[in-house]
KEKE-3310 file (N, C-alpha, C; in steps of 0.2 Angstrom, whole numbers, plus 5000, padded with zeros to 4 digits):
npx = (6341:6348:6341:6349:6352:6365:6374:6378:6379:6372:6359:6342:6330:6317:6316:6314:6305:6298:6296:6288:6276:6272:6269:6258:6249:6247:6239:6225:6213:6201:6205:6216:6215:6215:6222:6227:6228:6238:6249:6250:6253:6266:6273:6273:6280:6293:6296:6297:6308:6318:6318:6323:6336:6340:6340:6349:6361:6362:6359:6359:6368:6360:6348:6350:6352:6339:6331:6336:6332:6318:6316:6312:6316:6322:6320:6308:6299:6299:6292:6280:6275:6274:6263:6253:6249)
npy = (4824:4824:4823:4817:4805:4801:4802:4791:4791:4802:4800:4796:4785:4788:4801:4801:4805:4794:4786:4794:4795:4781:4780:4789:4781:4770:4776:4775:4779:4772:4759:4759:4753:4740:4724:4716:4725:4733:4723:4720:4733:4735:4724:4728:4740:4735:4728:4738:4745:4735:4734:4746:4745:4735:4741:4751:4745:4732:4714:4706:4695:4688:4689:4682:4669:4667:4668:4657:4647:4649:4648:4659:4673:4689:4701:4697:4697:4711:4715:4709:4715:4728:4726:4723:4735)
npz = (4601:4585:4568:4558:4547:4542:4552:4563:4577:4582:4576:4579:4577:4580:4578:4564:4549:4543:4554:4562:4554:4554:4568:4569:4562:4571:4581:4590:4599:4604:4605:4614:4627:4624:4625:4614:4604:4608:4609:4595:4590:4597:4591:4578:4579:4583:4572:4562:4567:4566:4552:4548:4553:4545:4532:4534:4539:4533:4533:4548:4559:4567:4561:4549:4554:4560:4548:4541:4549:4549:4535:4527:4518:4524:4517:4510:4521:4523:4512:4513:4525:4520:4511:4519:4525)
capx = (6345:6346:6338:6353:6354:6372:6378:6375:6379:6366:6353:6338:6325:6311:6315:6313:6298:6295:6294:6282:6270:6270:6266:6251:6245:6246:6235:6218:6210:6196:6208:6221:6215:6214:6229:6228:6230:6245:6254:6251:6257:6273:6276:6274:6286:6299:6298:6299:6315:6322:6318:6327:6342:6342:6341:6355:6367:6361:6356:6363:6369:6354:6343:6352:6350:6331:6329:6338:6327:6311:6315:6310:6321:6320:6317:6301:6295:6298:6287:6274:6273:6271:6257:6248:6247)
capy = (4821:4827:4817:4816:4798:4800:4802:4786:4793:4807:4798:4793:4783:4791:4807:4801:4806:4788:4784:4798:4793:4775:4782:4791:4775:4766:4779:4773:4780:4767:4753:4760:4748:4733:4721:4713:4730:4735:4718:4721:4739:4734:4720:4732:4745:4731:4726:4744:4746:4730:4735:4752:4742:4731:4746:4755:4741:4726:4709:4705:4688:4685:4689:4677:4663:4667:4666:4650:4643:4649:4647:4665:4679:4695:4705:4695:4700:4718:4716:4707:4721:4734:4724:4723:4742)
capz = (4596:4578:4564:4553:4547:4540:4558:4567:4585:4583:4573:4583:4573:4582:4575:4557:4546:4542:4561:4564:4550:4557:4574:4567:4560:4577:4586:4590:4606:4605:4606:4618:4632:4621:4625:4608:4600:4611:4607:4588:4589:4599:4586:4572:4580:4583:4565:4559:4569:4562:4545:4547:4554:4539:4527:4536:4540:4530:4537:4554:4559:4570:4556:4545:4558:4560:4541:4539:4554:4546:4528:4524:4518:4528:4512:4509:4527:4522:4506:4516:4529:4515:4508:4524:4527)
cpx = (6343:6344:6342:6355:6361:6376:6375:6374:6373:6360:6349:6332:6318:6310:6314:6306:6295:6292:6287:6276:6268:6267:6259:6246:6243:6241:6228:6215:6205:6199:6214:6221:6215:6221:6231:6231:6237:6250:6255:6255:6264:6276:6278:6280:6293:6301:6300:6307:6320:6323:6323:6335:6345:6344:6347:6362:6367:6359:6361:6364:6363:6348:6344:6350:6342:6329:6330:6333:6320:6310:6312:6315:6318:6317:6310:6297:6294:6292:6280:6271:6270:6264:6251:6246:6242)
cpy = (4824:4821:4816:4809:4796:4799:4797:4787:4797:4805:4794:4791:4786:4798:4807:4802:4800:4785:4788:4796:4786:4776:4784:4786:4771:4770:4778:4774:4775:4761:4753:4755:4741:4730:4718:4719:4733:4730:4719:4728:4738:4729:4724:4737:4741:4730:4732:4745:4741:4731:4741:4750:4739:4736:4750:4751:4734:4721:4707:4697:4685:4684:4683:4670:4662:4665:4659:4645:4643:4648:4653:4670:4685:4700:4703:4697:4707:4719:4714:4712:4726:4732:4724:4730:4744)
cpz = (4589:4574:4558:4552:4545:4546:4563:4575:4586:4581:4578:4578:4574:4580:4567:4555:4546:4549:4563:4560:4553:4564:4574:4565:4566:4582:4585:4597:4608:4607:4611:4624:4630:4621:4618:4603:4602:4609:4599:4587:4591:4594:4580:4573:4580:4576:4561:4561:4566:4555:4544:4548:4548:4533:4528:4536:4536:4535:4542:4555:4563:4565:4551:4548:4558:4553:4539:4543:4551:4539:4524:4524:4521:4523:4510:4515:4526:4517:4509:4521:4525:4513:4513:4527:4523)
residu = (MET:THR:SER:ASN:PRO:SER:ASP:PRO:LYS:ALA:TYR:ASN:ILE:ARG:ASP:SER:ILE:ALA:TYR:GLN:ILE:GLU:GLU:GLN:ILE:PHE:GLU:CYS:PRO:ALA:LEU:GLU:ASP:ASN:PRO:LEU:PHE:GLN:LYS:LEU:ARG:ASN:ARG:LEU:ARG:LEU:PHE:PHE:ASN:GLN:GLN:GLU:ASP:PHE:ASN:LYS:HIS:GLY:ILE:SER:GLN:GLN:GLN:LYS:GLU:GLN:ASP:LEU:LYS:ALA:GLY:VAL:ASP:PHE:ARG:TYR:LYS:ILE:GLU:LEU:ASN:LYS:SER:LEU:LYS)
# end
């Protein structure tokens, strides 16, 4: 797949430079067998994908419902994630 973000059919988030940088951050051979590290890495990957969807398409109906339920805006979650890096 190509990495052209303007073409939604051909764009694969895993081809993006931002995703590649995130993947390098998640590499830690000493922790590969640690189940807590694996869970954390998977949650951060999921959040990265949600963030990219949000940046590309705006907030989804599911995110609106989650935000109302939690009482926290998704943009705040993005800023919180950036501050934790």
